[in-house]
C-alpha positions in Angstrom: -1.3 -13.9 -27.4 -1.2 -13.6 -23.4 -4.4 -14.9 -21.9 -6.4 -12.6 -19.5 -6.3 -13.6 -16.0 -8.8 -13.2 -13.2 -8.4 -12.9 -9.6 -10.1 -14.7 -6.7 -9.6 -14.0 -3.1 -10.6 -16.3 -0.2 -10.7 -16.5 3.4 -9.2 -19.6 4.7 -10.1 -21.3 8.0 -8.2 -23.9 9.7 -4.5 -23.2 9.1 -2.3 -23.5 12.0 1.3 -22.9 10.9 3.5 -22.2 7.6 3.3 -25.7 6.3 -0.5 -25.3 6.2 0.0 -22.3 3.9 2.5 -23.9 1.8 0.3 -26.9 1.2 -2.4 -24.9 0.3 -0.4 -22.8 -2.1 1.0 -26.2 -3.9 -2.5 -27.7 -4.1 -3.9 -24.6 -5.5 -1.0 -24.3 -8.0 -1.5 -27.8 -9.3 -4.9 -27.2 -10.5 -5.2 -26.6 -14.5 -5.7 -22.9 -15.4 -4.1 -21.5 -12.2 -1.1 -19.4 -12.8 -0.2 -18.2 -9.3 -1.4 -18.8 -5.8 -0.5 -17.1 -2.7 -1.5 -17.7 1.1 -1.1 -15.5 3.8 -0.9 -17.1 7.1 -1.2 -13.9 9.2 -4.3 -12.7 7.4 -5.7 -16.2 6.9 -6.5 -15.4 3.3 -5.5 -16.7 -0.2 -5.3 -14.9 -3.6 -5.4 -16.8 -6.7 -4.8 -15.8 -10.4 -6.4 -18.1 -12.7 -7.7 -18.4 -16.5 -11.5 -18.0 -16.7 -13.0 -21.4 -18.2 -10.0 -23.6 -17.2 -11.0 -23.5 -13.6 -13.7 -22.1 -11.5 -13.9 -20.6 -8.1 -15.8 -23.9 -6.9 -13.0 -26.1 -8.1 -10.6 -24.0 -5.8 -12.9 -24.4 -2.9 -13.2 -28.1 -3.5 -9.6 -28.4 -3.6 -8.8 -26.4 -0.2 -11.7 -28.6 1.4 -9.7 -31.8 0.2 -6.7 -30.5 1.8 -8.5 -30.4 5.2 -9.3 -26.3 5.2 -12.4 -24.2 4.2 -12.1 -21.4 1.7 -14.9 -18.8 1.4 -14.6 -16.3 -1.3 -14.4 -12.8 0.1 -17.0 -11.5 -2.0 -19.3 -13.7 -0.3 -18.1 -12.5 3.3 -19.1 -9.1 3.7 -16.9 -7.0 6.3 -19.3 -7.6 9.0 -20.0 -11.1 8.4 -15.9 -11.6 8.4 -15.9 -9.7 11.6 -18.5 -11.8 13.2 -17.0 -15.2 12.3 -13.7 -13.9 13.5 -15.3 -12.9 17.0 -17.1 -16.0 17.2 -14.0 -18.1 16.5 -12.2 -16.0 19.1 -14.8 -16.7 21.6 -14.8 -20.6 20.8 -10.8 -20.6 21.2 -11.1 -18.9 24.7 -13.6 -21.1 26.0 -11.6 -24.2 25.0 -8.4 -22.4 26.5 -10.1 -21.8 29.8 -11.5 -25.3 30.1 -8.2 -26.7 29.2 -6.4 -24.6 31.8 -8.9 -25.5 34.6 -8.4 -29.2 33.7 -4.6 -28.9 33.4 -4.0 -26.8 36.7 -4.4 -29.9 39.0 -2.1 -31.9 36.8 0.5 -29.1 36.8 0.2 -29.1 40.8 0.9 -33.0 41.0 4.0 -32.6 38.5 5.5 -29.7 40.6 5.2 -32.1 43.8 7.6 -34.6 42.1 10.7 -32.0 42.3 12.9 -32.2 45.1 13.0 -28.6 45.6 9.2 -28.2 46.1 9.0 -31.2 48.4 7.6 -28.8 51.1 4.5 -28.2 48.9 1.3 -29.9 49.9 -0.2 -32.2 47.3 -3.7 -33.6 47.7 -3.5 -37.6 47.6 -6.3 -37.4 45.1 -4.1 -35.4 42.4 -1.4 -38.6 42.6 -4.2 -40.9 41.5 -3.5 -42.2 38.0 -7.2 -42.5 37.5 -7.9 -39.2 38.6 -5.2 -37.8 36.2 -6.5 -40.1 33.5 -9.9 -38.5 33.9 -8.4 -34.9 33.7 -6.1 -35.5 30.8 -8.6 -37.4 28.5 -11.1 -34.6 27.6 -8.1 -32.3 27.1 -6.3 -34.7 24.8 -9.4 -35.9 22.6 -11.9 -33.0 22.9 -9.9 -29.9 23.5 -7.0 -31.2 21.5 -9.2 -32.8 18.7 -8.4 -30.2 16.4 -4.8 -31.2 16.4 -5.8 -34.6 15.3 -7.9 -33.7 12.5 -5.5 -31.3 11.4 -2.7 -34.0 11.6 -4.8 -36.7 9.7 -5.7 -34.4 6.9 -2.0 -33.5 6.4 -0.8 -36.8 6.3 -3.6 -38.0 4.1 -2.3 -35.5 1.7 1.3 -36.6 1.8 2.7 -33.8 4.2 3.1 -32.7 7.6 2.4 -29.6 9.7 2.3 -28.1 13.3 -0.6 -30.6 14.0 1.5 -33.5 13.4 4.1 -32.4 15.7 1.7 -31.5 18.5 -0.3 -34.8 17.9 2.7 -36.9 18.0 4.2 -35.6 21.1 1.2 -35.2 23.2 -0.2 -38.7 22.3 3.2 -40.4 22.9 2.9 -38.8 26.5 -0.7 -39.7 26.9 -0.6 -43.4 25.6 2.5 -44.0 27.6 1.2 -42.8 30.7 -2.3 -44.7 29.9 -0.2 -47.9 29.6 1.6 -47.2 33.2 -1.9 -46.7 34.5 -3.3 -49.9 33.4 -0.2 -51.7 34.5 -0.2 -50.1 38.0 -4.1 -51.0 38.3 -3.3 -54.5 37.2 -0.5 -54.8 40.1 -3.0 -53.6 42.7 -0.3 -51.1 44.1 -1.4 -48.3 46.2 -1.5 -44.6 45.1 1.8 -44.2 47.1 3.4 -46.4 44.7 2.0 -45.0 41.6 4.3 -44.8 38.7 5.7 -41.6 37.4 3.1 -40.4 34.7 3.1 -38.0 31.9 -0.5 -36.9 31.7 0.4 -33.4 32.8 3.0 -33.3 29.9 0.4 -33.7 27.2 -2.4 -31.6 29.0 -0.1 -28.7 29.6 1.4 -28.8 26.3 -2.0 -28.6 24.5 -3.0 -25.8 26.9 0.2 -23.8 26.2 -0.2 -24.3 22.4 -3.7 -22.9 22.7 -2.5 -20.0 24.9 0.1 -19.1 22.3 -2.4 -19.2 19.5 -4.7 -17.1 21.7 -2.2 -14.3 22.2 -1.1 -14.8 18.5 -4.7 -13.9 17.3 -4.8 -11.0 19.5 -1.6 -9.5 18.4 -2.3 -10.3 14.7 -5.8 -8.4 15.2 -3.8 -5.3 15.9 -1.8 -5.5 12.8 -4.9 -4.9 10.8 -5.6 -1.5 12.8 -4.7 0.4 9.6 -7.4 -1.3 7.5 -9.8 -0.6 10.4 -9.0 3.2 11.0 -9.4 3.7 7.1 -12.6 1.9 7.0 -13.7 4.0 9.9 -13.2 7.4 8.1 -16.2 6.4 5.7 -19.5 8.0 6.4 -22.4 5.6 7.6 -25.2 7.6 6.1 -26.0 10.1 3.2 -28.7 12.7 2.9 -30.0 12.4 -0.6 -32.5 14.2 -2.7 -34.9 11.8 -4.5 -38.1 12.7 -6.2 -37.9 16.2 -4.6 -37.8 14.8 -1.1 -34.8 14.7 1.3 -34.0 11.3 2.9 -31.2 9.7 5.0 -30.1 6.3 3.5 -27.0 4.0 4.4 -24.1 5.1 2.4 -24.1 1.7 0.5 -27.5 2.5 -0.9 -26.1 5.7 -2.8 -26.1 5.2 -6.4 -24.2 7.2 -9.2 -26.1 10.2 -10.1 -27.7 10.8 -6.8 -27.9 14.4 -5.6 -26.4 14.2 -1.9 -26.6 17.0 0.5 -23.7 17.6 2.7 -24.2 19.9 5.7 -21.5 21.8 7.6 -19.7 19.5 9.9 -20.6 16.3 8.0 -18.7 13.8 6.1 -18.7 13.8 2.2 -20.4 10.2 1.8 -19.3 9.4 -1.6 -17.0 11.0 -4.3 -18.8 13.4 -6.4 -19.0 16.9 -8.2 -20.3 20.0 -6.6 -23.3 21.3 -8.4 -24.5 23.8 -5.9 -23.0 25.9 -3.0 -19.6 26.8 -1.8 -17.7 25.8 1.2 -14.3 24.5 2.5 -13.4 21.0 3.0 -11.0 19.4 5.1 -9.1 16.6 3.1 -6.1 16.0 5.3 -7.1 12.4 6.2 -6.6 11.5 2.6 -4.2 14.0 1.1 -2.4 15.3 4.3 -3.1 19.0 3.4 -3.7 20.8 6.6 -5.4 23.7 5.2 -9.1 23.2 3.9 -9.6 23.4 0.4 -12.2 25.7 -1.4 -15.1 24.1 -3.1 -17.6 25.6 -5.6 -19.9 24.2 -8.4 -17.9 22.0 -10.8 -15.1 21.1 -8.4 -14.6 17.4 -7.3 -15.0 16.2 -3.7 -13.9 13.1 -2.4 -15.6 10.8 0.2 -14.7 10.8 3.9 -13.3 14.3 3.7 -15.2 16.7 5.9 -17.5 19.7 5.0 -16.3 22.7 7.3 -18.9 25.4 6.6 -21.2 26.1 3.9 -24.0 23.7 2.5 -23.0 21.8 -0.6 -25.0 19.9 -3.1 -22.9 17.3 -5.0 -23.6 14.7 -7.6 -22.6 11.2 -6.9 -19.8 10.2 -9.3 -18.1 7.3 -7.6 -19.9 5.2 -5.0 -19.2 1.8 -3.2 -16.1 0.2 -4.1 -15.2 2.7 -6.9 -14.5 5.6 -4.5 -11.0 6.9 -3.7 -11.4 5.6 0.0 -12.4 2.1 -1.1 -9.6 2.0 -3.8 -7.0 3.0 -1.1 -8.3 0.5 1.3 -8.3 -2.2 -1.5 -4.4 -1.4 -2.1 -3.6 -1.7 1.6 -5.3 -4.8 1.8 -3.7 -6.1 -1.2 -0.3 -5.2 0.2 -1.0 -6.7 3.5 -2.1 -9.9 1.8 0.9 -10.1 -0.6 4.2 -11.8 -0.1 7.7 -9.9 -0.2 10.2 -12.1 -2.0 12.2 -12.5 1.3 9.4 -14.7 2.4 10.5 -17.4 0.1 13.2 -18.5 2.5 10.7 -19.2 5.0 8.4 -21.0 2.5 10.9 -23.3 1.5 12.2 -24.2 5.1 8.5 -24.6 6.2 8.0 -27.1 3.3 10.5 -29.6 4.5 11.0 -28.5 8.2 8.4 -30.9 9.8 9.6 -34.1 8.4 13.2 -33.3 9.3 12.0 -32.6 12.8 10.1 -35.9 13.0 13.3 -37.7 11.9 15.4 -36.0 14.4 13.2 -36.7 17.1 13.1 -40.5 16.4 16.7 -40.5 16.0 16.9 -38.9 19.3 14.6 -41.2 21.0 16.6 -44.2 19.6 19.7 -42.9 20.6 18.7 -42.2 24.3 16.9 -45.5 24.6 19.6 -47.8 23.3 22.8 -45.7 24.1 22.8 -42.7 26.2 20.3 -44.3 28.9 19.7 -47.7 27.8 16.0 -49.2 28.2 14.7 -45.9 29.8 11.7 -45.7 27.7 10.3 -42.7 29.6 13.3 -40.7 29.7 13.7 -41.5 25.7 10.1 -40.6 25.1 10.6 -37.4 27.0 13.6 -36.1 24.9 11.6 -36.9 21.6 8.5 -35.2 22.9 10.5 -32.1 23.7 11.9 -31.8 20.4 8.5 -32.4 18.5 6.9 -29.5 20.5 9.8 -27.0 20.4 10.1 -27.4 16.7 6.9 -26.1 15.6 7.3 -23.8 12.7 4.7 -21.2 13.8 7.2 -18.4 14.3 9.0 -19.0 10.9 5.5 -18.6 9.3 4.6 -15.5 10.9 7.9 -13.6 10.6 7.2 -12.1 7.4 3.5 -11.6 6.9 3.1 -9.9 10.3 5.9 -7.4 9.4 4.6 -6.7 6.0 1.1 -6.1 7.4 2.3 -3.7 10.2 4.7 -2.1 8.0 2.3 -1.4 5.2 -0.5 -0.2 7.6 1.8 2.2 9.2 2.9 3.4 5.8 -0.8 3.9 4.8 -1.3 6.1 8.1 1.4 8.4 6.4 -0.1 8.7 3.3 2.2 6.1 1.5 0.3 3.2 -0.2 2.5 0.0 -1.3 0.8 -2.0 -3.8 2.5 -5.1 -2.6 5.2 -6.7 -0.5 7.4 -7.0 -3.3 7.4 -3.2 -3.8 7.8 -2.6 0.0 10.9 -4.9 -0.2 12.4 -3.2 -3.1 12.0 0.1 -1.9 14.7 -0.4 0.7 17.3 -0.8 -2.0 16.6 2.4 -3.9 19.8 4.6 -4.3 18.8 6.8 -6.9 15.6 8.8 -7.1 14.6 10.6 -10.2 12.2 13.2 -9.8 9.9 14.5 -12.4 9.8 18.4 -12.3 6.3 19.6 -13.1 3.8 18.7 -10.4 6.3 16.7 -8.5 9.3 19.3 -7.6 7.0 22.1 -8.4 3.4 22.6 -7.3 2.1 21.6 -10.8 0.0 24.8 -10.9 1.7 27.2 -13.2 0.4 30.7 -14.1 0.7 32.7 -17.4 3.1 35.5 -16.6 4.5 37.0 -20.0 3.2 37.5 -23.5 5.6 38.7 -26.2 4.2 39.6 -29.4 6.7 39.4 -32.6 7.1 42.8 -34.3 8.9 43.0 -37.5 10.4 46.5 -36.6 11.5 45.7 -33.2 11.8 42.2 -32.6 10.0 40.8 -29.7 8.3 43.4 -27.5 6.9 42.5 -24.3 3.1 43.8 -24.0 1.6 42.2 -20.9 3.1 42.5 -17.5 4.4 46.2 -18.0 3.3 49.7 -19.0 -0.1 49.7 -20.8 -2.5 51.6 -18.9 -6.2 50.3 -19.0 -9.4 51.2 -17.1 -10.9 48.1 -15.7 -14.8 48.6 -16.2 -15.6 45.6 -18.5 -13.7 43.0 -20.4 -10.3 42.2 -19.1 -7.9 42.2 -22.0 -4.7 43.0 -20.3 -3.2 42.4 -16.9 -4.0 43.8 -13.5 -4.1 47.6 -13.5 -4.4 48.2 -17.2 -6.7 50.8 -18.3 -9.7 50.2 -20.6 -12.6 52.6 -21.8 -15.8 51.1 -22.8 -16.2 51.8 -26.5 -15.5 49.3 -29.4 -12.5 50.3 -31.1 -11.1 48.6 -34.4 -10.9 45.1 -33.9 -11.1 44.8 -30.2 -13.9 43.2 -28.2 -16.9 45.3 -27.0 -16.0 47.8 -24.5 -12.2 47.5 -24.7 -10.2 50.6 -25.8 -6.6 50.8 -25.1 -4.9 54.1 -24.6 -1.9 53.5 -26.5 -0.7 54.5 -30.1 -1.6 51.7 -32.5 1.3 50.3 -34.3 0.6 49.0 -37.6 -3.1 49.7 -37.7 -3.5 47.7 -34.4 -2.5 48.6 -30.9 0.0 46.2 -29.3 -2.5 45.3 -26.7 -4.9 44.4 -29.4 -2.1 42.2 -30.8 -1.7 40.6 -27.7 -5.2 39.7 -27.4 -5.3 38.3 -30.6 -2.3 36.1 -30.0 -3.8 34.8 -26.6 -7.0 34.3 -28.3 -5.2 32.1 -30.9 -2.9 30.3 -28.3 -6.0 29.7 -25.8 -8.2 28.2 -28.5 -5.2 25.8 -29.6 -4.2 25.0 -26.0 -7.8 24.3 -24.9 -8.2 20.7 -25.9 -4.6 19.8 -24.4 -4.8 18.0 -20.9 -1.0 19.0 -20.1 -0.7 21.2 -16.7 1.1 24.2 -18.7 -1.8 24.2 -21.4 -4.3 24.5 -18.4 -2.4 27.4 -17.1 -2.4 29.3 -20.5 -6.0 28.6 -21.2 -7.0 29.9 -17.6 -4.6 32.8 -17.8 -6.2 33.8 -21.1 -9.6 33.4 -19.7 -8.8 35.7 -16.6 -8.1 38.1 -19.0 -11.7 38.1 -20.4 -10.8 36.7 -23.8 -13.3 34.4 -25.2 -12.1 31.2 -27.0 -13.3 29.8 -30.3 -13.3 26.0 -30.8 -10.2 24.6 -32.9 -11.0 23.2 -36.1 -8.4 20.4 -35.5 -5.8 19.7 -32.8 -2.8 17.6 -32.4 -0.8 17.2 -29.3 3.0 16.3 -30.0 4.4 14.8 -26.7 7.5 16.7 -25.9 7.3 19.4 -28.3 3.7 21.1 -28.0 0.5 21.2 -30.0 -0.8 22.0 -33.7 -4.2 23.5 -34.3 -6.2 25.2 -36.8 -8.1 28.0 -35.4 -10.4 30.2 -37.4 -8.5 29.1 -40.5 -5.1 29.7 -39.2 -2.5 27.0 -38.5 -1.4 27.6 -35.0 1.6 26.0 -33.2 2.5 26.3 -29.6 5.6 24.8 -28.4 9.4 24.4 -27.9 12.0 25.6 -30.1 12.5 22.1 -31.4 8.9 22.2 -32.7 9.6 25.4 -34.5 12.8 23.8 -36.1 11.1 21.0 -37.2 8.3 23.0 -38.8 10.8 25.5 -40.5 9.9 28.4 -38.5 12.4 31.1 -38.0 13.0 32.6 -34.6 14.6 36.3 -34.6 17.7 37.1 -32.3 15.5 39.6 -30.0 13.0 37.2 -29.3 15.7 34.3 -28.7 17.3 36.6 -26.3 14.3 37.4 -24.4 13.5 33.7 -24.3 17.0 33.1 -22.7 16.4 35.5 -19.9 13.0 34.2 -19.1 14.3 30.8 -18.8 17.0 31.8 -16.7 14.5 33.1 -14.3 13.0 29.6 -14.0 10.0 30.1 -16.4 8.7 27.8 -19.1 8.7 29.4 -22.3 6.9 28.4 -25.5 7.1 30.1 -29.2 3.9 30.8 -31.2 3.7 30.6 -34.8 0.8 31.6 -37.1 0.8 30.3 -40.5 4.3 29.4 -40.5 5.5 32.8 -39.2 6.8 33.4 -35.7 3.8 35.4 -34.0 5.1 35.6 -30.4 6.4 34.0 -27.2 4.6 33.2 -24.1 5.9 32.1 -20.5 4.3 30.4 -17.4 5.9 30.1 -14.0 5.6 27.0 -11.5 6.6 27.7 -8.1 8.5 25.0 -6.1 6.8 23.2 -3.1 7.7 24.4 0.0 8.9 21.1 1.2 10.9 20.0 -2.1 14.3 21.4 -0.7 14.0 19.9 2.7 13.1 16.4 1.2 15.9 16.5 -1.5 18.4 17.2 1.6 17.0 14.3 3.5 17.3 12.1 0.6 21.1 13.1 0.1 21.9 12.5 3.8 20.3 8.9 3.5 23.0 8.3 0.7 20.7 8.5 -2.4 21.4 10.3 -5.5 18.6 12.8 -6.7 18.1 13.6 -10.3 15.6 15.9 -11.7 14.2 14.9 -15.3 11.9 17.2 -17.2 10.8 18.0 -20.8 11.4 21.6 -20.0 14.4 23.3 -21.6 17.8 23.1 -19.8 17.9 26.7 -18.5 14.4 26.7 -16.9 15.2 23.0 -15.4 18.6 24.4 -13.8 17.1 27.4 -12.2 14.2 25.0 -10.6 17.0 22.4 -9.6 19.2 25.1 -8.2 16.1 26.3 -5.9 16.0 22.7 -4.3 19.5 21.7 -4.3 19.5 19.1 -7.1 22.7 19.1 -9.0 22.2 16.6 -11.8 19.3 17.8 -14.3 18.2 15.7 -17.5 16.4 18.4 -19.6 14.5 18.5 -22.7 13.6 14.7 -22.3 10.6 13.5 -24.3 8.4 11.0 -22.5 9.6 7.9 -24.0 13.0 9.4 -23.6 12.4 9.3 -19.8 12.0 5.7 -19.8 15.3 5.5 -21.6 17.1 7.7 -19.1 16.0 5.4 -16.4 17.2 2.4 -18.2 20.6 4.0 -18.4 20.9 4.6 -14.9 19.9 0.9 -14.1 22.6 -0.2 -16.7 25.1 1.5 -14.5 24.0 -0.6 -11.6 21.8 1.8 -9.9 18.5 1.0 -8.2 16.1 3.7 -9.4 12.8 5.1 -8.1 10.8 7.2 -10.6 8.8 9.8 -9.1 6.1 11.4 -11.3 2.4 12.3 -11.5 1.3 8.9 -12.7 -0.1 9.9 -16.1 2.6 11.5 -18.4 5.6 9.5 -16.7 3.9 6.2 -17.0 6.5 4.7 -19.0 9.4 5.7 -16.9 7.1 4.7 -13.9 7.0 1.1 -15.4 10.7 1.0 -16.3 12.3 1.9 -12.9 12.8 -0.5 -10.1 10.2 1.3 -8.0 7.6 3.5 -9.6 6.2 6.4 -7.3 3.2 8.5 -7.9 2.6 11.8 -6.3 -1.0 12.5 -6.2 -4.0 12.3 -4.2 -5.2 8.9 -4.7 -7.0 9.3 -8.3 -7.3 6.1 -10.3 -4.9 6.9 -13.0 -2.0 7.6 -10.3 -2.6 4.6 -8.4 -2.8 2.3 -11.6 0.6 3.8 -13.0 2.8 3.1 -10.0 4.1 0.6 -7.3 3.7 3.1 -4.6 1.3 6.1 -4.3 2.2 9.0 -2.3 -1.3 10.5 -1.2 0.1 13.6 0.2 1.6 15.1 -2.8 4.7 15.9 -0.7 8.3 15.0 -1.6 8.9 14.3 2.1 6.8 11.1 1.4 9.6 9.8 -0.6 12.2 9.6 2.2 9.4 8.3 4.5 8.7 5.6 2.0 12.3 4.5 1.6 12.6 4.7 5.4 9.6 2.7 6.1 10.5 0.1 3.7 14.2 -0.2 5.4 12.4 -0.4 8.8 10.0 -3.4 7.7 12.8 -5.4 6.1 14.8 -5.1 9.4 12.1 -6.1 11.3 11.6 -9.2 9.2 15.2 -10.2 9.2 14.9 -9.9 13.0 11.9 -12.2 13.0 13.6 -14.6 10.6 16.9 -14.6 12.7 14.7 -15.2 16.0 12.6 -17.9 14.4 15.3 -19.8 13.0 17.6 -19.2 15.8 14.9 -20.4 18.2 14.7 -23.8 16.6 18.4 -24.0 15.7 19.3 -23.6 19.4 16.1 -25.4 20.7 16.2 -28.6 19.1 19.8 -29.6 20.0 19.0 -28.5 23.7 16.2 -30.6 23.6 17.8 -33.5 22.3 20.6 -33.6 24.9 18.0 -33.7 27.4 18.0 -30.1 28.8 14.6 -29.2 28.1 11.4 -30.5 29.7 8.4 -31.0 27.2 6.4 -28.4 29.1 9.0 -25.9 28.9 9.4 -26.7 25.5 5.7 -25.9 25.0 6.1 -22.6 26.6 9.0 -21.8 24.5 7.2 -22.5 21.6 4.3 -20.5 22.3 6.5 -17.6 23.3 8.3 -17.6 20.1 5.2 -17.1 18.1 4.0 -14.2 20.1 7.2 -12.6 20.5 7.6 -12.5 16.6 4.2 -10.9 16.2 5.0 -8.3 19.1 8.2 -7.5 17.4 6.2 -6.9 14.0 3.8 -4.6 15.8 6.5 -2.1 16.7 6.4 -1.0 13.3 2.7 0.5 14.1 4.6 3.2 16.3 7.6 3.8 14.0 8.6 7.5 14.2 10.4 8.6 11.0 13.0 11.3 10.8 12.1 14.6 9.4 
């Protein structure tokens, strides 16, 4: 039996490079009961999956503390507290950076004076004094740079190495060598004019440049979270609730489930709920992408953060706090931004062994210069080693993937595309086949009852509704619009309904139709299928009261079986009738074929084992479906439509949107099998459905995409949720994935290329340490800035 796992999320303080993240991951992964640990350097977070009882959250915090960092459970840190902590940290870092710059600038001035091409510059004699330089460099080295020493000590204590080790080694070598020369100079009693060449400026400027790079990096990383901030900004801050008969304004966090909330025109809906009173139109575009306001009345659901346009609404809160649709969307985006794409494993493996290799290269370069290239020139050899240590810091490598994932998933969220994780964002780029469910995906998913055929022994199947019968509309509406009924009880008709038509077999055909619809509506009333809802809605619109079914059974892919008023009623496909031994006449079969060729979904009805009639519903194609299919084809992607509907209807719908390959009459479990067949043929498959009936196929596909409006079921069922309910979101998702992965590859190329080129250049003596420090800082910033380009990505329409 598989053990149930819990998930813990932490905010991590103290990480400086990818090696830190790797070390924390390894440390947490070694704890008993921990099945997986993922640390995100860019977000400074950790996610741990663990077995309850085998390890506790406190154990994980202690382990991170032992490694030299601080872990705070994210549930203990509110958004405001986290923002305050980050703001305080930025202020502290900025103060250190400014102080370091002030102390380092005089040293930089003295260094520039040593170059022959700048000999014309005036350099005060005080700046050349070794003691003065020592006084400036010491606070930079040990106060401002204290964090590097602490980080290096903790890393080495735990048997690993990180960026702090490289910075500490490089700056300490320059500082202590200069200190030795200063003491030796003082002992000889030489004048300032004969002071030795010192490297205080090297250590101080390196620390300043590293801090500057980290500062820019922090600012840029903050921009990658703009998607989360904008989503959070949609939330209403307060709610007007009715408690004990009085209206009061309270913070939205204090609304509880069951509260009655008043929403005035122009106000944001504060929580998810159900309208109990009032009528209005609501702008849901910020969540669903639907530009037109949606009409709302009693019984309709409303989503938090949408805007009430005109009427006053009273809603009952059904979901509050972290259960609202908006909160779930924010959660998914946060999880996606905090997750790792498989491509990041490359960077993780390199980062884990990178620092020790660099230290080895620096040591080898020092020995080579000191003993062979420039014998006994300690200063020169030391300079080459320092340059190697500094330029090789693996910051850019650690930031290459997570910053792109953050920016890419954030931009996708702005487009109404929610990737559940970095792995799904990566997998989506490789999709070459898109399988579309028909109902609710290609079509609007709101079919209407269009035709009713009543079986007649003499004439086969005769169409009753939708043509010919004339009825006065004064009371109950039995037939379609325009039929004429007089208000007199006649025969078995409902009160007030009299049809002007010759009765056939004791009952008029309109009466037979009403009887048929009464049985069909009662049988379908307990079904959740979109077609069943359309039938029940159509029957009720005709004024026919529906009794309760005495028993009900849904047969997926076939139809329903029910007992209504003592009669066994079957409503479903031809296969259902064949399975139950119900014979269908030739006339009814021909009529069924004609309707299917017109793109209608046709269902047969039997009562007590005999064919009683045929009904049809029609579902219109979404306006953007054809354009989306055409765009997918131009991207080199094969489009397949799959449906449980019959082949004729499926072919008619597919033809309207330009799909040539159709898999029809496929049962729900069969959809997953069809996806597997495509995968077996070497295809990378994305299954697109409503996230409920298509769950098996969504789970089987390489990438499952749910078309919906952010409902819990849709988001749980798929890897990607297309909030806008628009097929145009499918090529958008694939293109966004491709752009993000291209961006990651660019970042990895430059990060690795920078080190691959920089280390040899430094080793042969062509790179001064301060130049190496500037290049190292620039590399990290450039990687983050490149990732930020994704936030402005423009997709083809």
